[in-house]
C-alpha positions in Angstrom: -10.4 6.7 -29.1 -11.0 6.3 -26.1 -13.8 4.4 -26.2 -11.9 2.1 -28.2 -9.5 1.2 -25.7 -12.3 0.5 -23.5 -13.9 -2.1 -25.4 -10.5 -3.9 -25.7 -10.8 -6.7 -22.8 -7.8 -5.9 -20.4 -5.7 -8.9 -19.4 -6.9 -10.6 -16.0 -3.3 -10.8 -14.8 -2.3 -7.9 -13.0 1.8 -8.7 -14.7 0.4 -8.5 -18.1 -1.7 -5.4 -17.4 1.3 -3.2 -16.1 3.7 -4.8 -18.8 0.7 -3.7 -21.2 0.2 -0.1 -19.8 3.8 0.7 -19.5 4.4 -0.7 -23.0 1.8 1.3 -24.2 2.7 4.5 -22.6 6.4 4.3 -23.3 4.7 3.6 -27.2 2.5 6.8 -26.7 6.0 9.1 -25.7 7.8 7.6 -28.0 5.2 9.0 -30.7 4.7 12.0 -29.5 8.5 12.5 -29.2 8.5 11.1 -32.9 6.4 14.6 -33.6 7.9 16.7 -31.8 11.0 15.4 -33.6 9.3 15.5 -37.1 8.1 19.1 -36.7 11.5 20.6 -34.9 13.7 18.6 -38.0 11.0 20.2 -40.8 11.5 23.7 -39.5 15.1 23.1 -39.1 16.4 21.6 -42.3 13.6 24.1 -44.4 15.0 27.3 -42.5 18.3 26.4 -42.8 18.2 25.6 -46.7 15.9 28.9 -47.3 19.6 31.2 -45.1 21.4 29.2 -48.0 19.1 30.2 -50.7 18.8 33.5 -49.2 22.7 33.3 -49.2 22.8 32.6 -52.9 20.5 34.9 -53.9 22.5 37.7 -52.3 26.2 36.6 -53.2 24.8 37.7 -57.4 25.0 41.6 -58.0 21.7 42.6 -58.7 22.1 44.4 -62.0 22.5 40.5 -62.8 18.9 39.7 -61.8 17.9 43.3 -63.5 19.2 42.3 -66.8 17.7 38.8 -66.7 14.3 40.3 -66.2 14.9 43.4 -69.2 16.2 40.4 -71.2 20.0 42.0 -71.4 21.9 39.4 -69.7 25.0 39.9 -71.9 25.0 40.4 -76.0 24.5 37.1 -78.0 27.7 36.1 -78.5 29.9 37.6 -76.2 31.7 35.9 -73.3 30.0 38.2 -70.4 29.6 35.5 -67.8 26.5 34.6 -66.5 27.5 34.5 -62.8 26.1 30.8 -61.7 24.4 30.3 -58.3 27.1 27.3 -57.8 30.5 26.8 -58.7 31.0 25.6 -62.4 31.9 21.6 -62.6 30.0 20.7 -58.8 27.4 19.0 -58.8 24.3 18.9 -62.0 23.8 22.1 -64.4 19.9 20.6 -64.8 18.5 19.4 -68.1 20.2 20.7 -71.2 23.7 19.9 -69.7 25.5 18.1 -72.4 29.4 17.6 -72.8 31.1 20.1 -73.8 32.7 23.1 -71.8 30.3 25.5 -69.4 31.1 28.0 -71.3 29.9 27.5 -74.3 26.2 26.5 -72.9 23.8 29.2 -73.8 19.8 30.0 -73.9 18.1 30.1 -77.4 18.6 34.2 -77.3 22.4 32.8 -76.2 22.6 33.8 -73.3 24.8 32.0 -70.9 22.3 30.3 -67.8 22.4 30.4 -64.3 24.4 27.4 -63.5 22.0 25.9 -60.6 20.0 22.3 -59.7 17.7 21.3 -61.8 15.0 21.8 -58.8 15.9 25.0 -58.0 13.6 27.8 -60.0 13.6 31.9 -60.3 11.2 34.5 -60.7 11.0 38.0 -60.6 7.0 40.0 -59.3 6.9 43.6 -60.0 4.3 45.5 -58.3 1.8 46.3 -61.5 1.2 42.1 -60.8 3.8 41.4 -63.7 5.1 37.8 -62.7 8.3 36.9 -64.9 9.6 33.4 -64.6 13.1 32.9 -65.4 13.1 29.0 -66.1 15.2 29.4 -69.5 18.0 31.3 -67.6 17.9 28.7 -64.8 17.2 25.3 -67.7 15.3 24.1 -64.7 12.9 21.2 -64.6 9.8 22.8 -64.3 8.1 26.3 -64.2 8.1 28.4 -61.3 5.3 28.3 -58.9 3.3 31.5 -58.4 1.3 33.1 -55.3 -1.8 35.5 -55.6 -0.9 38.9 -56.2 -2.1 40.3 -52.8 0.5 37.9 -51.0 3.7 38.9 -53.1 2.7 43.0 -52.6 2.5 41.9 -49.0 5.9 40.7 -48.9 7.1 44.1 -50.9 5.9 45.8 -47.6 8.1 43.8 -44.9 10.8 42.1 -47.1 14.1 42.6 -46.0 17.6 42.4 -47.8 19.4 40.9 -44.8 19.7 37.0 -44.5 16.5 35.9 -41.7 16.0 32.2 -42.9 12.2 33.3 -43.6 10.6 31.2 -46.2 7.5 30.1 -47.7 5.3 26.8 -49.0 4.0 27.1 -52.2 1.5 25.0 -53.7 2.2 24.4 -57.3 -0.2 23.5 -60.5 1.3 20.4 -60.9 0.5 19.4 -57.0 4.1 19.5 -56.2 5.8 21.8 -53.2 7.8 24.4 -53.4 9.8 26.4 -50.7 10.6 29.7 -51.4 12.8 32.8 -50.4 12.4 36.5 -51.7 14.4 39.3 -52.1 13.7 43.0 -52.6 15.3 44.5 -56.1 13.7 47.7 -56.0 15.9 50.3 -56.4 15.4 54.5 -56.2 13.4 55.7 -58.7 12.3 52.8 -60.0 9.2 50.5 -59.5 9.6 47.8 -56.9 10.1 43.9 -58.0 10.7 41.0 -55.6 12.7 38.2 -56.2 11.3 34.9 -56.1 13.6 31.3 -55.5 12.5 28.4 -55.2 13.2 24.7 -54.5 11.0 21.5 -54.7 10.6 20.0 -51.1 10.6 16.4 -52.4 14.4 15.9 -51.9 14.1 17.6 -48.3 11.0 15.5 -46.9 13.3 12.5 -48.4 15.8 13.8 -45.6 13.0 13.8 -42.9 11.9 10.9 -43.8 14.9 8.8 -43.8 15.6 10.7 -40.0 11.8 9.7 -39.4 12.6 5.9 -40.3 15.8 5.8 -38.5 13.9 7.1 -35.4 10.9 4.4 -35.5 14.0 1.9 -35.7 15.6 2.9 -32.8 12.1 3.6 -31.1 11.2 -0.1 -32.2 14.6 -1.8 -31.1 14.0 0.4 -27.4 10.4 -1.0 -27.0 11.8 -4.6 -27.2 14.8 -4.3 -25.4 12.6 -2.5 -22.6 10.0 -5.6 -23.2 12.9 -7.9 -22.1 14.5 -5.9 -19.5 11.2 -5.1 -17.7 9.6 -8.7 -17.4 12.5 -9.6 -15.1 12.1 -6.1 -13.1 7.9 -6.5 -13.3 8.2 -9.8 -12.0 10.7 -9.2 -8.7 8.7 -5.9 -8.1 5.2 -8.4 -7.9 7.1 -11.1 -5.7 5.6 -9.4 -2.7 2.2 -9.6 -3.8 2.5 -12.8 -4.7 3.5 -13.4 -1.5 0.9 -12.2 0.4 -1.3 -14.1 -2.2 -0.1 -17.7 -0.5 -0.7 -16.6 2.8 -3.9 -15.4 2.4 -4.1 -18.6 0.7 -3.2 -20.5 4.0 -5.6 -18.6 6.3 -8.9 -20.1 7.1 -11.1 -19.6 10.0 -9.3 -22.4 12.1 -5.5 -21.0 11.0 -5.7 -17.4 12.3 -2.1 -17.3 13.2 -1.1 -16.7 9.9 0.6 -13.8 9.1 1.2 -11.9 5.7 4.8 -11.1 5.3 6.1 -7.1 6.0 9.5 -5.6 5.5 9.9 -7.0 1.6 11.2 -3.4 0.6 8.1 -2.0 -0.9 6.6 0.6 1.5 3.2 0.5 0.1 2.7 -3.4 0.2 4.3 -3.1 3.7 1.5 -0.9 4.9 -1.2 -3.5 3.2 0.6 -6.2 4.9 0.3 -4.4 8.0 -3.0 -3.6 7.9 -4.4 -7.0 6.9 -2.2 -8.8 9.8 -4.2 -5.7 12.3 -6.8 -7.4 11.0 -6.1 -10.8 11.3 -5.0 -10.2 14.8 -8.4 -8.8 15.9 -9.9 -11.4 13.9 -7.9 -13.8 16.0 -8.8 -12.5 19.5 -12.7 -12.5 18.5 -13.1 -16.3 16.9 -10.2 -17.2 20.3 -13.1 -15.2 22.6 -16.0 -16.9 21.2 -14.6 -20.1 21.8 -13.6 -19.4 25.0 -17.4 -18.2 26.0 -18.7 -21.6 24.4 -16.1 -23.6 26.3 -17.3 -21.5 29.1 -21.0 -22.3 28.8 -19.8 -25.7 27.9 -17.8 -25.7 31.4 -20.6 -24.4 33.2 -23.2 -26.1 31.8 -21.4 -29.2 32.6 -20.6 -28.3 35.8 -23.7 -27.1 37.6 -24.9 -30.4 35.7 -22.6 -32.5 37.8 -23.1 -30.7 41.0 -26.2 -29.6 41.4 -27.6 -33.4 40.8 -26.0 -34.5 44.5 -28.2 -32.5 46.2 -31.0 -32.7 44.1 -31.3 -35.9 44.4 -30.5 -36.0 48.2 -33.5 -33.6 48.3 -35.7 -35.9 46.5 -34.8 -38.9 48.5 -35.7 -36.6 51.4 -39.2 -35.4 50.0 -40.1 -39.2 48.7 -40.1 -40.8 52.4 -41.8 -38.3 53.5 -44.4 -38.6 50.8 -44.4 -42.4 52.3 -45.8 -41.7 55.6 -42.4 -39.8 57.8 -43.9 -36.6 58.1 -46.2 -37.6 60.6 -43.0 -38.9 62.7 -41.8 -35.5 64.2 -38.4 -36.4 64.5 -37.8 -37.7 61.3 -39.8 -34.5 59.8 -37.4 -32.2 61.6 -34.5 -34.4 60.4 -35.7 -34.5 56.8 -36.3 -30.7 56.6 -33.0 -30.0 58.1 -31.5 -32.1 55.6 -33.1 -30.5 52.7 -32.8 -27.0 54.6 -29.2 -27.6 54.1 -29.0 -29.1 50.6 -30.7 -26.0 49.7 -28.3 -23.3 51.2 -25.1 -26.3 49.7 -27.6 -25.2 46.2 -27.5 -21.7 46.8 -23.6 -21.1 47.2 -22.7 -24.0 44.4 -25.3 -21.5 41.9 -23.6 -18.4 43.1 -20.0 -19.8 43.2 -20.6 -21.3 39.4 -21.6 -17.6 38.5 -18.9 -16.1 40.0 -16.6 -18.2 38.3 -18.5 -17.9 35.1 -17.7 -13.7 35.1 -14.4 -14.5 36.3 -13.3 -16.0 33.0 -15.0 -14.0 30.6 -13.8 -10.1 31.4 -13.6 -9.8 35.0 -15.6 -6.5 36.5 -13.0 -5.5 39.2 -14.1 -2.1 41.3 -10.3 -1.2 42.0 -9.2 1.4 44.5 -6.1 2.2 46.4 -6.2 -0.1 49.2 -4.0 -1.0 52.1 -3.3 -4.4 52.1 -2.4 -4.7 56.1 -5.5 -2.5 57.4 -7.7 -4.9 54.9 -6.6 -8.1 57.0 -6.7 -6.2 60.4 -10.3 -5.7 59.3 -10.8 -9.2 58.6 -9.2 -10.8 61.9 -12.2 -10.9 64.1 -14.0 -13.2 61.3 -10.8 -15.4 61.1 -10.6 -16.0 64.5 -14.2 -16.9 65.1 -13.9 -19.1 61.7 -10.7 -21.2 63.0 -12.4 -21.8 66.3 -10.3 -23.3 68.8 -7.4 -23.2 66.2 -4.5 -21.5 66.5 -4.3 -18.4 64.6 -0.9 -16.1 64.0 -0.2 -13.2 62.1 2.6 -11.7 60.5 1.6 -8.6 59.1 3.9 -5.8 57.4 1.9 -2.6 57.2 2.0 0.2 54.8 1.8 -2.1 52.0 -0.8 -0.6 49.1 -1.9 -1.0 45.5 -4.9 -0.9 43.5 -6.9 -3.9 44.5 -10.7 -4.7 44.6 -11.2 -5.4 48.3 -14.3 -7.5 48.1 -12.2 -10.0 45.8 -9.3 -9.6 47.8 -11.2 -10.3 51.5 -13.0 -13.7 49.0 -9.5 -14.8 48.9 -7.8 -14.5 52.2 -11.5 -16.2 53.3 -11.0 -18.9 51.2 -7.3 -20.2 51.5 -7.9 -19.4 55.2 -11.2 -21.8 55.1 -9.4 -24.2 53.1 -6.7 -24.4 55.6 -9.4 -24.7 58.2 -11.0 -27.5 56.4 -7.4 -29.0 56.7 -6.4 -29.1 60.4 -7.8 -30.6 63.5 -10.0 -28.6 65.7 -7.9 -28.8 68.8 -3.8 -29.2 67.3 -4.8 -27.1 64.3 -2.6 -23.7 63.6 -2.8 -21.1 60.6 -0.4 -18.8 59.8 -1.3 -16.1 57.7 2.1 -13.4 57.0 2.5 -10.2 54.7 5.3 -8.9 53.7 6.6 -6.5 50.2 9.8 -7.5 48.2 9.9 -4.5 45.8 7.0 -3.9 43.8 5.2 -7.4 44.7 3.5 -8.2 48.0 3.2 -11.8 49.3 0.4 -13.3 51.7 0.7 -16.7 52.6 -1.4 -18.8 54.2 0.5 -21.9 56.1 -1.2 -24.9 58.0 -0.4 -27.7 60.0 -2.6 -30.4 58.4 -2.7 -33.1 56.8 -1.1 -31.9 53.7 -1.8 -33.2 50.2 0.2 -35.6 48.5 2.1 -35.1 45.2 -0.5 -36.6 42.9 -2.9 -34.0 44.1 -0.8 -30.9 44.1 -1.2 -30.2 40.5 -4.8 -30.3 40.3 -5.8 -28.4 43.6 -6.7 -25.7 41.7 -9.0 -27.4 38.9 -12.7 -27.2 39.8 -14.8 -29.9 41.2 -11.1 -31.4 42.9 -11.3 -32.7 45.8 -8.5 -34.7 47.2 -10.3 -35.8 50.6 -14.3 -35.5 49.7 -16.0 -36.4 52.4 -13.9 -33.4 54.0 -15.0 -31.0 51.9 -18.6 -32.0 52.1 -18.8 -32.1 55.4 -17.8 -28.4 55.6 -19.9 -27.8 52.2 -17.5 -27.6 50.4 -18.1 -27.4 46.6 -14.6 -27.6 45.1 -15.1 -24.5 43.7 -13.0 -21.9 46.3 -9.4 -22.3 44.7 -10.6 -22.3 41.2 -12.5 -19.0 42.4 -9.4 -17.7 44.3 -7.1 -18.4 41.1 -9.6 -16.2 38.9 -9.3 -13.7 41.1 -5.5 -13.8 41.9 -4.9 -13.6 38.3 -7.6 -10.8 37.2 -5.4 -8.6 39.7 -2.1 -9.5 37.7 -1.1 -11.7 40.1 -0.1 -15.7 40.6 -0.6 -18.1 43.1 1.4 -21.1 44.1 1.2 -24.1 46.7 3.7 -26.3 48.3 2.4 -28.6 50.7 4.4 -31.9 52.6 1.9 -34.5 53.7 1.6 -35.0 57.4 3.1 -31.6 57.6 0.8 -28.6 56.7 0.2 -26.9 53.3 1.3 -23.4 52.3 -0.3 -21.4 49.7 1.5 -18.5 47.8 -0.2 -15.5 46.6 2.1 -12.5 45.0 -0.1 -9.3 43.9 1.5 -6.0 42.4 2.0 -3.4 44.9 3.6 0.1 44.7 7.0 0.5 45.7 7.7 2.7 48.8 
């Protein structure tokens, strides 16, 4: 049976699969209920009929059955009553019931018959194996069915005078089935006898069949009603899955920001949506990181080729001059070698800056440790004073400001900003002011100069790579145009931010805000 269902091709639609499965399960349940109803109803009807027959038997005096068995139910021609099992005049009295008064119905021997329906038979079994069918006295349509003597003898041992509802089903010689009840007729000192009353089960089966047909009709109606009611409910239940399918169709490698709908009212679907959304978020991050890595490599290659071209061209030019004979002139040789040495130092600095910027663009590796910002600036003051030359340098430091910082990277930030201020101020009249103060959980480091300032057109681009507002001044001091870009990357890696304010002709201020521990 199972292999048969496996061979049936299942519908590809989930909706049809659920509908077919539900209908099959419901049909099997109704079938099981029908089988159970048949068994219970059959047992109830048979038991109820058996109790009714036992009551009928015990309502008749035993002497009457003794007389029937011995052939003395009443002298011929007398009006001895026949003590029918049904009231006279009610229903059918079996074959031989012609017109006239029931009191005139008699058997061929002149006895008045038992008033039973045509399907009921009565027989008496004696312990010596004698079986007497009282068909003539009951005017039954058929002879009484008989079991084997062993079955009767077993019943003689345990038959009771009380109404129990026990019965046996006997198959007659003509193939018909009969429901039989038994009563013990034994009297003290006499041979044991067993009274058998049976009725055909055909009418009872008809009643059961009618009930089963009613149940089948109601079951079919329930299946059809369930089908029409279940389809809209099933369609509504599968709406979240349909929404997920539509969302999945909109997702591709270039559109990973689409998310599956959540909180649709179904716990399992919502859990699945959360899982898919988490996976999509990880994929989106991975694709984004991959694009960023490619962009960084492209930018690094472009920046390196652009910035390395100028010093390499200069070195190449000096070498050509030397090859043409300038090497014989010591002054020209010294000048060329000195220029090439400067360009090589510039190339080396440029490569280091590019590599540092590439690392900061990726996943910056900071060596964070508790650090006092004021002490770091104090430690750098001699180096800053030497870098400033004749320029005026002032400090306004609030000590005790601490946080988690990378000391080397933080020193590079201060040095880059200070070097930028030195480059854009006059060597004799220039002034650079460095201050450090805290407000709550934020520390603000400011580097201000009185230089030429930055015009409004250049101000938005000061943190761009290789951007120079004054190319000649930057190249004079060996700048690569990466210092401020590196500074911004380091500050942002510390979860801080950097900004700039400038007025042409008056000076520029760079403000760095870093998280710090609140006192």
